[in-house]
Backbone and ligand atoms as CSV (ligand in chain L), in Angstrom:
chain,resi,resn,atom,element,x,y,z
A,1,MET,N,N,92.033,112.156,93.335
A,1,MET,CA,C,93.512,112.248,93.215
A,1,MET,C,C,93.976,112.975,92.012
A,2,PHE,N,N,93.358,112.998,90.880
A,2,PHE,CA,C,93.686,113.687,89.683
A,2,PHE,C,C,92.594,114.738,89.402
A,3,GLU,N,N,92.998,116.003,89.431
A,3,GLU,CA,C,92.026,117.104,89.251
A,3,GLU,C,C,92.428,117.972,88.042
A,4,PRO,N,N,91.772,117.912,86.825
A,4,PRO,CA,C,92.063,118.751,85.733
A,4,PRO,C,C,91.798,120.146,86.283
A,5,GLN,N,N,92.569,121.087,85.712
A,5,GLN,CA,C,92.343,122.500,86.275
A,5,GLN,C,C,91.535,123.320,85.317
A,6,ALA,N,N,91.371,124.672,85.524
A,6,ALA,CA,C,90.669,125.508,84.651
A,6,ALA,C,C,91.112,125.335,83.306
A,7,ILE,N,N,92.517,125.111,83.060
A,7,ILE,CA,C,92.962,124.762,81.697
A,7,ILE,C,C,93.190,123.285,81.819
A,8,PRO,N,N,92.262,122.570,81.146
A,8,PRO,CA,C,92.056,121.102,81.500
A,8,PRO,C,C,93.277,120.249,81.244
A,9,ASP,N,N,94.250,120.683,80.388
A,9,ASP,CA,C,95.364,119.840,80.176
A,9,ASP,C,C,96.425,119.926,81.336
A,10,VAL,N,N,96.175,120.841,82.209
A,10,VAL,CA,C,97.045,121.006,83.425
A,10,VAL,C,C,96.252,120.251,84.585
A,11,ILE,N,N,97.029,119.301,85.135
A,11,ILE,CA,C,96.384,118.354,86.204
A,11,ILE,C,C,97.041,118.469,87.592
A,12,LEU,N,N,96.175,118.680,88.556
A,12,LEU,CA,C,96.709,118.684,90.030
A,12,LEU,C,C,96.557,117.319,90.538
A,13,VAL,N,N,97.596,116.787,91.135
A,13,VAL,CA,C,97.553,115.487,91.691
A,13,VAL,C,C,97.782,115.425,93.120
A,14,THR,N,N,96.983,114.837,93.823
A,14,THR,CA,C,97.143,114.692,95.353
A,14,THR,C,C,97.192,113.170,95.789
A,15,PRO,N,N,98.421,112.668,95.706
A,15,PRO,CA,C,98.742,111.226,96.084
A,15,PRO,C,C,98.079,110.952,97.388
A,16,LYS,N,N,97.566,109.665,97.583
A,16,LYS,CA,C,97.010,109.252,98.817
A,16,LYS,C,C,98.204,108.967,99.790
A,17,ARG,N,N,98.022,109.655,101.002
A,17,ARG,CA,C,99.105,109.556,101.992
A,17,ARG,C,C,98.638,108.757,103.148
A,18,TYR,N,N,99.468,107.728,103.475
A,18,TYR,CA,C,99.120,106.718,104.510
A,18,TYR,C,C,99.828,107.096,105.645
A,19,GLU,N,N,99.017,107.749,106.724
A,19,GLU,CA,C,99.735,108.277,107.905
A,19,GLU,C,C,99.465,107.156,109.040
A,20,ASP,N,N,100.609,107.071,109.811
A,20,ASP,CA,C,100.433,106.293,111.099
A,20,ASP,C,C,101.377,106.986,112.127
A,21,ALA,N,N,101.530,106.206,113.279
A,21,ALA,CA,C,102.389,106.808,114.270
A,21,ALA,C,C,103.768,107.091,113.933
A,22,ARG,N,N,104.306,106.371,112.860
A,22,ARG,CA,C,105.711,106.708,112.488
A,22,ARG,C,C,105.776,107.980,111.545
A,23,GLY,N,N,104.745,108.369,110.870
A,23,GLY,CA,C,104.922,109.336,109.906
A,23,GLY,C,C,103.838,109.094,108.812
A,24,TYR,N,N,104.403,109.133,107.543
A,24,TYR,CA,C,103.488,108.773,106.484
A,24,TYR,C,C,104.198,108.046,105.284
A,25,PHE,N,N,103.469,107.393,104.420
A,25,PHE,CA,C,104.027,106.798,103.220
A,25,PHE,C,C,103.090,107.149,102.084
A,26,GLU,N,N,103.589,107.541,100.875
A,26,GLU,CA,C,102.792,107.775,99.715
A,26,GLU,C,C,103.579,107.430,98.439
A,27,GLU,N,N,102.852,106.906,97.485
A,27,GLU,CA,C,103.382,106.657,96.143
A,27,GLU,C,C,103.410,108.166,95.406
A,28,THR,N,N,104.527,108.475,95.012
A,28,THR,CA,C,104.606,109.864,94.454
A,28,THR,C,C,104.644,109.739,92.859
A,29,PHE,N,N,104.609,108.563,92.306
A,29,PHE,CA,C,104.422,108.415,90.981
A,29,PHE,C,C,103.960,106.995,90.561
A,30,HIS,N,N,103.176,106.807,89.631
A,30,HIS,CA,C,102.758,105.473,89.235
A,30,HIS,C,C,102.460,105.550,87.660
A,31,ALA,N,N,103.296,105.066,86.874
A,31,ALA,CA,C,103.066,105.355,85.404
A,31,ALA,C,C,101.729,105.010,84.838
A,32,ALA,N,N,101.306,103.803,85.209
A,32,ALA,CA,C,99.976,103.304,84.599
A,32,ALA,C,C,98.887,104.185,85.096
A,33,ARG,N,N,98.741,104.523,86.358
A,33,ARG,CA,C,97.675,105.338,86.865
A,33,ARG,C,C,97.705,106.679,86.346
A,34,TYR,N,N,98.901,107.209,86.287
A,34,TYR,CA,C,99.091,108.737,85.804
A,34,TYR,C,C,98.777,108.749,84.373
A,35,GLU,N,N,99.179,107.781,83.551
A,35,GLU,CA,C,98.906,107.750,82.174
A,35,GLU,C,C,97.393,107.733,81.921
A,36,LYS,N,N,96.734,106.911,82.685
A,36,LYS,CA,C,95.223,106.847,82.561
A,36,LYS,C,C,94.630,108.184,82.839
A,37,ALA,N,N,95.259,109.018,83.687
A,37,ALA,CA,C,94.635,110.418,84.041
A,37,ALA,C,C,95.185,111.489,83.001
A,38,GLY,N,N,95.922,111.034,82.045
A,38,GLY,CA,C,96.392,111.988,80.993
A,38,GLY,C,C,97.738,112.544,81.262
A,39,ILE,N,N,98.404,112.023,82.218
A,39,ILE,CA,C,99.798,112.467,82.486
A,39,ILE,C,C,100.809,111.394,81.839
A,40,VAL,N,N,101.093,111.694,80.571
A,40,VAL,CA,C,101.758,110.726,79.683
A,40,VAL,C,C,103.284,111.015,79.652
A,41,GLY,N,N,104.053,110.008,79.808
A,41,GLY,CA,C,105.567,110.210,79.797
A,41,GLY,C,C,105.974,109.867,78.356
A,42,PRO,N,N,107.203,109.267,78.288
A,42,PRO,CA,C,108.032,108.826,79.395
A,42,PRO,C,C,108.788,110.024,80.027
A,43,PHE,N,N,108.903,109.939,81.329
A,43,PHE,CA,C,109.760,110.915,82.000
A,43,PHE,C,C,111.242,110.393,81.989
A,44,VAL,N,N,112.050,111.201,81.457
A,44,VAL,CA,C,113.442,110.739,81.223
A,44,VAL,C,C,114.423,111.375,82.115
A,45,GLN,N,N,114.070,112.442,82.833
A,45,GLN,CA,C,115.011,113.096,83.748
A,45,GLN,C,C,114.316,113.652,84.963
A,46,ASP,N,N,114.983,113.532,86.131
A,46,ASP,CA,C,114.479,114.081,87.398
A,46,ASP,C,C,115.396,115.280,87.779
A,47,ASN,N,N,114.640,116.375,88.296
A,47,ASN,CA,C,115.289,117.654,88.667
A,47,ASN,C,C,115.030,117.892,90.154
A,48,HIS,N,N,115.973,118.628,90.752
A,48,HIS,CA,C,115.772,118.997,92.132
A,48,HIS,C,C,116.526,120.386,92.381
A,49,SER,N,N,115.637,121.397,92.862
A,49,SER,CA,C,116.335,122.665,93.197
A,49,SER,C,C,115.956,123.112,94.645
A,50,LEU,N,N,116.874,123.814,95.149
A,50,LEU,CA,C,116.633,124.380,96.523
A,50,LEU,C,C,116.757,125.795,96.264
A,51,SER,N,N,115.781,126.559,96.920
A,51,SER,CA,C,115.738,128.059,96.929
A,51,SER,C,C,115.769,128.514,98.392
A,52,ARG,N,N,116.800,129.225,98.642
A,52,ARG,CA,C,117.133,129.566,100.198
A,52,ARG,C,C,116.200,130.560,100.688
A,53,ARG,N,N,115.589,131.383,99.899
A,53,ARG,CA,C,114.807,132.469,100.522
A,53,ARG,C,C,113.393,132.453,100.147
A,54,ARG,N,N,112.429,132.938,100.943
A,54,ARG,CA,C,111.092,133.171,100.473
A,54,ARG,C,C,111.180,134.259,99.281
A,55,GLY,N,N,110.316,134.236,98.298
A,55,GLY,CA,C,110.210,135.224,97.333
A,55,GLY,C,C,111.147,134.973,96.135
A,56,VAL,N,N,111.804,133.745,96.059
A,56,VAL,CA,C,112.481,133.368,94.945
A,56,VAL,C,C,111.613,132.958,93.824
A,57,ILE,N,N,111.713,133.578,92.666
A,57,ILE,CA,C,111.004,133.172,91.422
A,57,ILE,C,C,111.874,132.533,90.444
A,58,ARG,N,N,111.574,131.275,90.071
A,58,ARG,CA,C,112.366,130.619,89.075
A,58,ARG,C,C,111.292,130.470,87.842
A,59,GLY,N,N,111.707,131.085,86.781
A,59,GLY,CA,C,110.769,131.000,85.549
A,59,GLY,C,C,110.602,132.193,84.918
A,60,LEU,N,N,109.764,132.370,83.954
A,60,LEU,CA,C,108.928,131.293,83.357
A,60,LEU,C,C,109.686,130.591,82.227
A,61,HIS,N,N,109.807,129.260,82.473
A,61,HIS,CA,C,110.654,128.469,81.461
A,61,HIS,C,C,109.894,127.460,80.700
A,62,PHE,N,N,110.490,127.149,79.520
A,62,PHE,CA,C,109.963,126.021,78.694
A,62,PHE,C,C,111.084,125.622,77.823
A,63,GLN,N,N,111.016,124.417,77.207
A,63,GLN,CA,C,111.994,123.996,76.209
A,63,GLN,C,C,111.115,123.850,74.925
A,64,ILE,N,N,111.688,124.289,73.851
A,64,ILE,CA,C,111.032,124.128,72.491
A,64,ILE,C,C,111.504,122.937,71.736
A,65,PRO,N,N,110.763,122.489,70.764
A,65,PRO,CA,C,111.194,121.378,69.995
A,65,PRO,C,C,112.610,121.554,69.325
A,66,PRO,N,N,113.439,120.672,69.228
A,66,PRO,CA,C,113.152,119.211,69.254
A,66,PRO,C,C,113.228,118.554,70.624
A,67,GLN,N,N,113.327,119.388,71.799
A,67,GLN,CA,C,113.381,118.768,73.136
A,67,GLN,C,C,112.440,119.462,74.083
A,68,PRO,N,N,111.010,119.475,73.771
A,68,PRO,CA,C,110.081,120.037,74.556
A,68,PRO,C,C,109.996,119.093,75.901
A,69,GLN,N,N,109.420,119.811,76.967
A,69,GLN,CA,C,109.323,119.036,78.223
A,69,GLN,C,C,108.038,119.246,78.765
A,70,ALA,N,N,107.342,118.212,79.116
A,70,ALA,CA,C,106.242,118.174,80.079
A,70,ALA,C,C,106.844,118.017,81.435
A,71,LYS,N,N,106.210,118.526,82.462
A,71,LYS,CA,C,106.794,118.461,83.847
A,71,LYS,C,C,105.853,117.935,84.777
A,72,LEU,N,N,106.322,117.215,85.861
A,72,LEU,CA,C,105.499,116.758,86.990
A,72,LEU,C,C,106.201,117.258,88.224
A,73,VAL,N,N,105.671,118.343,88.776
A,73,VAL,CA,C,106.339,119.070,89.840
A,73,VAL,C,C,105.812,118.853,91.184
A,74,ARG,N,N,106.680,118.781,92.170
A,74,ARG,CA,C,106.270,118.744,93.662
A,74,ARG,C,C,107.207,119.398,94.512
A,75,CYS,N,N,106.760,119.828,95.535
A,75,CYS,CA,C,107.468,120.463,96.609
A,75,CYS,C,C,107.824,119.585,97.768
A,76,THR,N,N,109.087,119.254,98.009
A,76,THR,CA,C,109.382,118.259,99.151
A,76,THR,C,C,109.845,118.991,100.446
A,77,ARG,N,N,110.098,120.292,100.404
A,77,ARG,CA,C,110.468,121.000,101.609
A,77,ARG,C,C,109.823,122.358,101.517
A,78,GLY,N,N,109.115,122.862,102.382
A,78,GLY,CA,C,108.524,124.196,102.349
A,78,GLY,C,C,107.374,124.203,101.538
A,79,ALA,N,N,107.209,125.391,100.797
A,79,ALA,CA,C,105.957,125.518,100.004
A,79,ALA,C,C,106.287,126.505,98.780
A,80,ILE,N,N,105.584,126.325,97.715
A,80,ILE,CA,C,105.717,127.164,96.602
A,80,ILE,C,C,104.368,127.448,95.938
A,81,LEU,N,N,104.269,128.571,95.244
A,81,LEU,CA,C,103.228,128.772,94.297
A,81,LEU,C,C,103.616,128.389,92.912
A,82,ASP,N,N,103.052,127.373,92.319
A,82,ASP,CA,C,103.496,126.721,91.048
A,82,ASP,C,C,102.604,127.369,89.997
A,83,VAL,N,N,103.210,127.749,88.891
A,83,VAL,CA,C,102.347,128.438,87.847
A,83,VAL,C,C,102.652,127.831,86.426
A,84,ALA,N,N,101.627,127.658,85.729
A,84,ALA,CA,C,101.727,127.159,84.323
A,84,ALA,C,C,100.927,128.009,83.420
A,85,VAL,N,N,101.592,128.652,82.399
A,85,VAL,CA,C,100.970,129.498,81.400
A,85,VAL,C,C,100.792,128.916,80.081
A,86,ASP,N,N,99.624,128.972,79.593
A,86,ASP,CA,C,99.364,128.415,78.205
A,86,ASP,C,C,99.926,129.347,77.030
A,87,ILE,N,N,100.945,128.741,76.404
A,87,ILE,CA,C,101.569,129.569,75.279
A,87,ILE,C,C,101.385,128.870,73.957
A,88,ARG,N,N,100.185,128.057,73.939
A,88,ARG,CA,C,100.021,127.329,72.543
A,88,ARG,C,C,99.141,128.238,71.695
A,89,VAL,N,N,99.668,128.739,70.712
A,89,VAL,CA,C,99.018,129.699,69.786
A,89,VAL,C,C,97.692,128.979,69.229
A,90,GLY,N,N,96.630,129.769,69.296
A,90,GLY,CA,C,95.336,129.144,68.905
A,90,GLY,C,C,94.547,128.569,69.979
A,91,SER,N,N,95.142,128.481,71.237
A,91,SER,CA,C,94.395,127.888,72.466
A,91,SER,C,C,93.402,128.861,72.864
A,92,PRO,N,N,92.227,128.304,73.233
A,92,PRO,CA,C,91.192,129.175,73.797
A,92,PRO,C,C,91.517,129.749,75.122
A,93,THR,N,N,92.634,129.296,75.695
A,93,THR,CA,C,93.258,129.811,76.966
A,93,THR,C,C,94.656,130.303,76.756
A,94,PHE,N,N,94.917,130.739,75.656
A,94,PHE,CA,C,96.237,131.305,75.303
A,94,PHE,C,C,96.495,132.535,76.224
A,95,GLY,N,N,97.684,132.471,76.896
A,95,GLY,CA,C,98.054,133.569,77.857
A,95,GLY,C,C,97.461,133.426,79.197
A,96,LYS,N,N,96.577,132.457,79.413
A,96,LYS,CA,C,95.921,132.331,80.706
A,96,LYS,C,C,96.847,131.283,81.493
A,97,TYR,N,N,96.633,131.382,82.940
A,97,TYR,CA,C,97.584,130.582,83.592
A,97,TYR,C,C,96.840,129.714,84.706
A,98,VAL,N,N,97.332,128.671,85.292
A,98,VAL,CA,C,96.959,128.025,86.424
A,98,VAL,C,C,97.955,128.123,87.537
A,99,ALA,N,N,97.602,128.435,88.732
A,99,ALA,CA,C,98.432,128.494,89.789
A,99,ALA,C,C,97.892,127.564,90.937
A,100,ALA,N,N,98.971,126.886,91.529
A,100,ALA,CA,C,98.496,125.978,92.680
A,100,ALA,C,C,99.653,125.955,93.718
A,101,GLU,N,N,99.230,126.007,95.033
A,101,GLU,CA,C,100.173,125.822,96.169
A,101,GLU,C,C,100.556,124.321,96.353
A,102,LEU,N,N,101.866,124.174,96.093
A,102,LEU,CA,C,102.498,122.809,96.325
A,102,LEU,C,C,103.278,122.953,97.548
A,103,SER,N,N,103.259,121.931,98.405
A,103,SER,CA,C,104.062,122.041,99.651
A,103,SER,C,C,104.364,120.579,100.174
A,104,ALA,N,N,105.340,120.603,100.986
A,104,ALA,CA,C,105.648,119.289,101.544
A,104,ALA,C,C,104.490,118.787,102.470
A,105,ALA,N,N,103.757,119.788,102.985
A,105,ALA,CA,C,102.631,119.397,103.895
A,105,ALA,C,C,101.428,118.791,103.058
A,106,ASN,N,N,101.218,119.460,101.907
A,106,ASN,CA,C,99.961,118.832,101.229
A,106,ASN,C,C,100.326,117.859,100.182
A,107,GLY,N,N,101.580,117.688,99.865
A,107,GLY,CA,C,102.033,116.540,98.947
A,107,GLY,C,C,101.499,116.648,97.553
A,108,ARG,N,N,100.979,117.897,97.160
A,108,ARG,CA,C,100.314,117.978,95.814
A,108,ARG,C,C,101.344,118.069,94.736
A,109,GLN,N,N,101.059,117.679,93.598
A,109,GLN,CA,C,101.894,117.741,92.311
A,109,GLN,C,C,101.130,118.522,91.154
A,110,LEU,N,N,101.903,119.158,90.355
A,110,LEU,CA,C,101.212,119.830,89.200
A,110,LEU,C,C,101.802,119.257,87.913
A,111,PHE,N,N,100.976,118.832,87.118
A,111,PHE,CA,C,101.420,118.421,85.690
A,111,PHE,C,C,101.298,119.593,84.676
A,112,VAL,N,N,102.504,119.899,84.211
A,112,VAL,CA,C,102.516,121.097,83.286
A,112,VAL,C,C,102.858,120.444,81.869
A,113,PRO,N,N,101.977,120.484,80.937
A,113,PRO,CA,C,102.102,119.835,79.692
A,113,PRO,C,C,103.135,120.651,78.823
A,114,VAL,N,N,103.504,119.947,77.640
A,114,VAL,CA,C,104.342,120.699,76.613
A,114,VAL,C,C,103.309,121.818,76.086
A,115,GLY,N,N,104.036,122.893,75.883
A,115,GLY,CA,C,103.195,124.094,75.335
A,115,GLY,C,C,102.812,125.074,76.482
A,116,PHE,N,N,103.248,124.830,77.620
A,116,PHE,CA,C,103.135,125.668,78.764
A,116,PHE,C,C,104.557,126.265,79.371
A,117,ALA,N,N,104.506,127.531,79.672
A,117,ALA,CA,C,105.628,128.051,80.425
A,117,ALA,C,C,105.484,127.763,81.895
A,118,HIS,N,N,106.433,127.381,82.570
A,118,HIS,CA,C,106.422,127.011,84.009
A,118,HIS,C,C,107.237,127.831,84.877
A,119,GLY,N,N,106.791,128.113,86.091
A,119,GLY,CA,C,107.657,128.900,86.985
A,119,GLY,C,C,107.015,128.706,88.385
A,120,PHE,N,N,107.794,129.107,89.404
A,120,PHE,CA,C,107.181,129.035,90.692
A,120,PHE,C,C,107.881,130.167,91.622
A,121,CYS,N,N,107.168,130.421,92.697
A,121,CYS,CA,C,107.662,131.445,93.657
A,121,CYS,C,C,107.664,130.657,94.984
A,122,THR,N,N,108.733,130.897,95.719
A,122,THR,CA,C,108.820,130.179,97.020
A,122,THR,C,C,107.956,131.004,98.114
A,123,LEU,N,N,107.278,130.168,98.929
A,123,LEU,CA,C,106.465,130.863,99.993
A,123,LEU,C,C,107.186,130.687,101.289
A,124,GLU,N,N,108.313,129.931,101.446
A,124,GLU,CA,C,109.050,129.685,102.580
A,124,GLU,C,C,110.421,129.782,102.188
A,125,PRO,N,N,111.379,130.035,103.155
A,125,PRO,CA,C,112.840,129.727,102.919
A,125,PRO,C,C,113.086,128.322,102.689
A,126,ASP,N,N,114.202,127.969,102.127
A,126,ASP,CA,C,114.736,126.631,101.872
A,126,ASP,C,C,113.677,125.702,101.259
A,127,ALA,N,N,113.079,126.228,100.230
A,127,ALA,CA,C,111.985,125.376,99.593
A,127,ALA,C,C,112.648,124.477,98.565
A,128,GLU,N,N,112.422,123.216,98.618
A,128,GLU,CA,C,113.010,122.244,97.711
A,128,GLU,C,C,111.945,121.827,96.719
A,129,VAL,N,N,112.294,121.828,95.353
A,129,VAL,CA,C,111.278,121.388,94.322
A,129,VAL,C,C,111.965,120.272,93.640
A,130,GLN,N,N,111.176,119.080,93.454
A,130,GLN,CA,C,111.649,118.081,92.648
A,130,GLN,C,C,110.656,117.673,91.568
A,131,TYR,N,N,111.175,117.546,90.314
A,131,TYR,CA,C,110.308,117.388,89.204
A,131,TYR,C,C,110.777,116.498,88.075
A,132,LYS,N,N,109.895,115.721,87.554
A,132,LYS,CA,C,110.272,114.826,86.407
A,132,LYS,C,C,109.866,115.547,85.110
A,133,VAL,N,N,110.700,115.318,84.055
A,133,VAL,CA,C,110.470,115.912,82.785
A,133,VAL,C,C,110.540,114.906,81.683
A,134,THR,N,N,109.811,115.187,80.583
A,134,THR,CA,C,109.771,114.259,79.496
A,134,THR,C,C,110.720,114.426,78.403
A,135,GLY,N,N,111.655,115.477,78.658
A,135,GLY,CA,C,112.702,115.760,77.597
A,135,GLY,C,C,113.922,115.989,78.254
A,136,TYR,N,N,115.098,115.595,77.705
A,136,TYR,CA,C,116.391,115.889,78.342
A,136,TYR,C,C,116.625,117.435,78.339
A,137,TYR,N,N,117.404,117.942,79.238
A,137,TYR,CA,C,117.840,119.284,79.195
A,137,TYR,C,C,118.620,119.633,77.982
A,138,ALA,N,N,118.231,120.684,77.284
A,138,ALA,CA,C,118.823,121.096,75.952
A,138,ALA,C,C,118.992,122.651,75.975
A,139,PRO,N,N,120.209,123.072,76.465
A,139,PRO,CA,C,120.307,124.490,76.576
A,139,PRO,C,C,119.835,125.320,75.344
A,140,ASP,N,N,120.128,124.775,74.162
A,140,ASP,CA,C,119.790,125.531,72.991
A,140,ASP,C,C,118.188,125.595,72.762
A,141,CYS,N,N,117.506,124.719,73.571
A,141,CYS,CA,C,115.990,124.730,73.453
A,141,CYS,C,C,115.409,125.459,74.552
A,142,ASP,N,N,116.215,125.959,75.509
A,142,ASP,CA,C,115.789,126.525,76.787
A,142,ASP,C,C,115.295,127.912,76.545
A,143,LYS,N,N,113.936,128.154,76.677
A,143,LYS,CA,C,113.402,129.582,76.408
A,143,LYS,C,C,112.564,130.115,77.689
A,144,GLY,N,N,112.260,131.282,77.527
A,144,GLY,CA,C,111.461,131.886,78.716
A,144,GLY,C,C,110.491,132.923,78.367
A,145,LEU,N,N,109.721,133.355,79.325
A,145,LEU,CA,C,108.653,134.333,79.228
A,145,LEU,C,C,108.664,135.242,80.417
A,146,ALA,N,N,108.535,136.500,80.312
A,146,ALA,CA,C,108.661,137.445,81.357
A,146,ALA,C,C,107.683,137.133,82.482
A,147,PHE,N,N,108.092,136.836,83.643
A,147,PHE,CA,C,107.309,136.563,84.801
A,147,PHE,C,C,106.269,137.565,85.157
A,148,ASP,N,N,106.733,138.894,84.844
A,148,ASP,CA,C,105.869,140.060,85.276
A,148,ASP,C,C,105.245,140.773,84.161
A,149,ASP,N,N,105.009,139.934,83.114
A,149,ASP,CA,C,104.292,140.461,81.778
A,149,ASP,C,C,102.862,140.893,82.279
A,150,PRO,N,N,102.622,142.208,82.110
A,150,PRO,CA,C,101.256,142.575,82.428
A,150,PRO,C,C,100.134,141.900,81.744
A,151,ALA,N,N,100.477,141.398,80.587
A,151,ALA,CA,C,99.364,140.655,79.799
A,151,ALA,C,C,99.063,139.336,80.486
A,152,LEU,N,N,99.923,138.802,81.267
A,152,LEU,CA,C,99.661,137.514,81.944
A,152,LEU,C,C,99.064,137.844,83.336
A,153,ALA,N,N,99.469,138.926,83.948
A,153,ALA,CA,C,98.861,139.318,85.225
A,153,ALA,C,C,98.932,138.332,86.279
A,154,ILE,N,N,100.031,137.558,86.382
A,154,ILE,CA,C,100.117,136.573,87.415
A,154,ILE,C,C,100.199,137.229,88.729
A,155,ASP,N,N,99.402,136.594,89.654
A,155,ASP,CA,C,99.252,137.115,91.015
A,155,ASP,C,C,100.390,136.557,91.880
A,156,TRP,N,N,101.676,136.831,91.659
A,156,TRP,CA,C,102.781,136.391,92.549
A,156,TRP,C,C,102.625,136.866,93.944
A,157,PRO,N,N,103.077,136.024,94.916
A,157,PRO,CA,C,103.017,136.512,96.257
A,157,PRO,C,C,103.944,137.556,96.719
A,158,VAL,N,N,104.852,137.877,95.708
A,158,VAL,CA,C,105.816,139.079,95.965
A,158,VAL,C,C,105.868,139.908,94.866
A,159,GLY,N,N,106.131,141.138,95.111
A,159,GLY,CA,C,106.247,142.177,93.981
A,159,GLY,C,C,107.355,142.011,93.156
A,160,PRO,N,N,107.384,142.447,91.906
A,160,PRO,CA,C,108.435,142.259,90.950
A,160,PRO,C,C,109.828,142.825,91.435
A,161,GLU,N,N,109.670,143.935,92.118
A,161,GLU,CA,C,110.967,144.479,92.600
A,161,GLU,C,C,111.668,143.649,93.705
A,162,ALA,N,N,110.737,143.216,94.597
A,162,ALA,CA,C,111.201,142.399,95.818
A,162,ALA,C,C,111.534,140.955,95.395
A,163,ALA,N,N,111.071,140.510,94.303
A,163,ALA,CA,C,111.262,139.126,93.958
A,163,ALA,C,C,112.756,138.816,93.646
A,164,ILE,N,N,113.236,137.625,94.018
A,164,ILE,CA,C,114.597,137.227,93.809
A,164,ILE,C,C,114.694,136.353,92.588
A,165,LEU,N,N,115.357,136.867,91.565
A,165,LEU,CA,C,115.399,136.096,90.295
A,165,LEU,C,C,116.836,136.116,89.734
A,166,SER,N,N,117.126,135.148,88.915
A,166,SER,CA,C,118.431,135.217,88.073
A,166,SER,C,C,118.339,136.313,87.110
A,167,ASP,N,N,119.486,136.745,86.693
A,167,ASP,CA,C,119.514,137.849,85.646
A,167,ASP,C,C,118.803,137.319,84.263
A,168,LYS,N,N,119.012,135.964,84.097
A,168,LYS,CA,C,118.449,135.467,82.952
A,168,LYS,C,C,116.983,135.489,83.018
A,169,ASP,N,N,116.281,135.320,84.235
A,169,ASP,CA,C,114.888,135.284,84.329
A,169,ASP,C,C,114.302,136.610,84.253
A,170,ARG,N,N,115.083,137.735,84.545
A,170,ARG,CA,C,114.711,139.065,84.435
A,170,ARG,C,C,114.678,139.609,82.907
A,171,GLY,N,N,115.204,138.740,82.098
A,171,GLY,CA,C,115.435,139.203,80.741
A,171,GLY,C,C,114.546,138.578,79.595
A,172,TRP,N,N,113.680,137.726,80.058
A,172,TRP,CA,C,112.854,137.028,78.988
A,172,TRP,C,C,111.907,137.918,78.359
A,173,PRO,N,N,111.394,137.671,77.108
A,173,PRO,CA,C,110.558,138.519,76.332
A,173,PRO,C,C,109.109,138.361,76.974
A,174,ARG,N,N,108.255,139.349,76.539
A,174,ARG,CA,C,106.875,139.323,76.987
A,174,ARG,C,C,106.069,138.417,75.958
A,175,LEU,N,N,104.845,138.070,76.262
A,175,LEU,CA,C,104.070,137.158,75.488
A,175,LEU,C,C,103.848,137.787,74.019
A,176,ASP,N,N,103.629,139.025,73.971
A,176,ASP,CA,C,103.506,139.601,72.588
A,176,ASP,C,C,104.726,139.568,71.642
A,177,ALA,N,N,105.826,139.216,72.325
A,177,ALA,CA,C,107.161,139.205,71.547
A,177,ALA,C,C,107.669,137.807,71.389
A,178,LEU,N,N,106.823,136.764,71.816
A,178,LEU,CA,C,107.217,135.360,71.828
A,178,LEU,C,C,106.949,134.737,70.483
A,179,PRO,N,N,107.970,134.147,69.874
A,179,PRO,CA,C,107.541,133.351,68.628
A,179,PRO,C,C,106.516,132.250,68.867
A,180,ALA,N,N,105.853,131.973,67.722
A,180,ALA,CA,C,104.853,130.861,68.059
A,180,ALA,C,C,105.517,129.443,67.986
A,181,TYR,N,N,106.123,129.208,69.147
A,181,TYR,CA,C,106.766,127.926,69.373
A,181,TYR,C,C,105.820,126.814,69.456
A,182,PHE,N,N,104.685,126.935,69.922
A,182,PHE,CA,C,103.726,125.810,70.041
A,182,PHE,C,C,102.342,126.239,69.558
A,183,ARG,N,N,101.681,125.341,68.852
A,183,ARG,CA,C,100.315,125.505,68.376
A,183,ARG,C,C,99.324,124.647,69.012
A,184,TYR,N,N,98.110,125.114,69.261
A,184,TYR,CA,C,97.147,124.399,69.934
A,184,TYR,C,C,96.446,123.308,68.948
A,185,GLU,N,N,96.339,122.052,69.546
A,185,GLU,CA,C,95.671,121.020,68.784
A,185,GLU,C,C,94.527,120.639,69.625
A,186,SER,N,N,93.396,120.859,69.112
A,186,SER,CA,C,92.080,120.453,69.927
A,186,SER,C,C,91.909,119.058,69.865
L,1,LIG,C1,C,117.064,123.103,84.004
L,1,LIG,C2,C,118.394,122.680,84.113
L,1,LIG,C3,C,119.560,123.363,84.464
L,1,LIG,N1,N,120.822,122.825,84.516
L,1,LIG,C4,C,121.899,123.654,84.896
L,1,LIG,C5,C,122.033,124.955,84.090
L,1,LIG,C6,C,122.635,125.990,84.992
L,1,LIG,O1,O,123.959,125.915,85.001
L,1,LIG,C7,C,122.061,125.580,86.353
L,1,LIG,C8,C,120.835,126.398,86.811
L,1,LIG,O2,O,119.899,126.297,85.708
L,1,LIG,P1,P,118.718,127.350,85.735
L,1,LIG,O3,O,119.175,128.625,86.296
L,1,LIG,O4,O,118.055,127.258,84.366
L,1,LIG,O5,O,117.726,126.672,86.859
L,1,LIG,P2,P,116.286,127.011,87.121
L,1,LIG,O6,O,116.035,128.576,87.127
L,1,LIG,O7,O,115.847,126.307,88.377
L,1,LIG,O8,O,115.370,126.444,85.934
L,1,LIG,C9,C,114.416,125.603,86.097
L,1,LIG,O9,O,113.372,126.194,86.674
L,1,LIG,C10,C,112.107,126.236,86.069
L,1,LIG,C11,C,111.045,126.324,87.190
L,1,LIG,C12,C,111.740,125.088,85.185
L,1,LIG,O10,O,110.673,124.808,84.958
L,1,LIG,C13,C,112.798,124.523,84.402
L,1,LIG,O11,O,112.758,123.206,84.705
L,1,LIG,C14,C,114.151,124.980,84.696
L,1,LIG,O12,O,114.377,126.054,83.744
L,1,LIG,O13,O,121.684,124.196,86.260
L,1,LIG,C15,C,121.035,121.491,84.152
L,1,LIG,O14,O,122.157,121.054,84.184
L,1,LIG,N2,N,120.039,120.711,83.730
L,1,LIG,C16,C,118.702,121.218,83.699
L,1,LIG,O15,O,117.754,120.496,83.349
C-alpha cells in the first residue's frame, strides 16, 4: 500500500479498493496508518482543481517557511502525471524528481514532502485533482520552479510549447537561480 520511491521521502500510496457489483469503496486517508508509513500531518487544508484539457501543466510550486506544505495528492477524474522535485540543498537527490501516474482508475496517491516542488500534467481532459496540505495557503510564501528547466529534464507528456500553463507558471526561475529555501537533514 505504501511504496517509498527512488527519492525515499516521496511515497506512493495505493489504497485498498473493495469492489463489488455496485462499484467500489476505499479509504482515501487514515491518519494513524499514514503516519506509521511516514506521511505525517496534520493536514489542515483540502484543495481541488479541475483542468479542462489534456496537456495542462500546473506547477512547479511550493510554499516556503513560515508556511511550508507537504501534500497528499490524488486524481479523482481522468489521469495526471504527478511530479515531485527535490529542492533541499545538500540532498543527495537535489534536483532529481519522482513522477507517478495518478488516475481515478488506479486510485493512487503521491505524498510530496516539504522541500519538494510539485506539479502535474493532465493526461486526459477534465482531470480533477484533490489534495491535502499541511500548511495553509499563504500567497507571500507561494514560490515556483521552471517546469521546463533543462537541469531537471522532466519527461513531461507534452512539449513546452504545446503545454497549457498560467502566465505565472511560465515565469518561475530555474533551479540554478533558486534561493536555498530548504536544506537537507539526513
Ligand atoms: C493554491 C491555492 C490557490 N488559491 C487561489 C489563488 C488563485 O486566485 C487561484 C488559482 O491559484 P493557482 O493558479 O496557484 O492554482 P494552481 O496552479 O492549481 O496551483 C496549485 O497547483 C500546484 C500543482 C500545487 O502543488 C499547489 O498546491 C498550487 O500552487 O486559487 C487559493 O485560494 N488557495 C490555494 O491554496
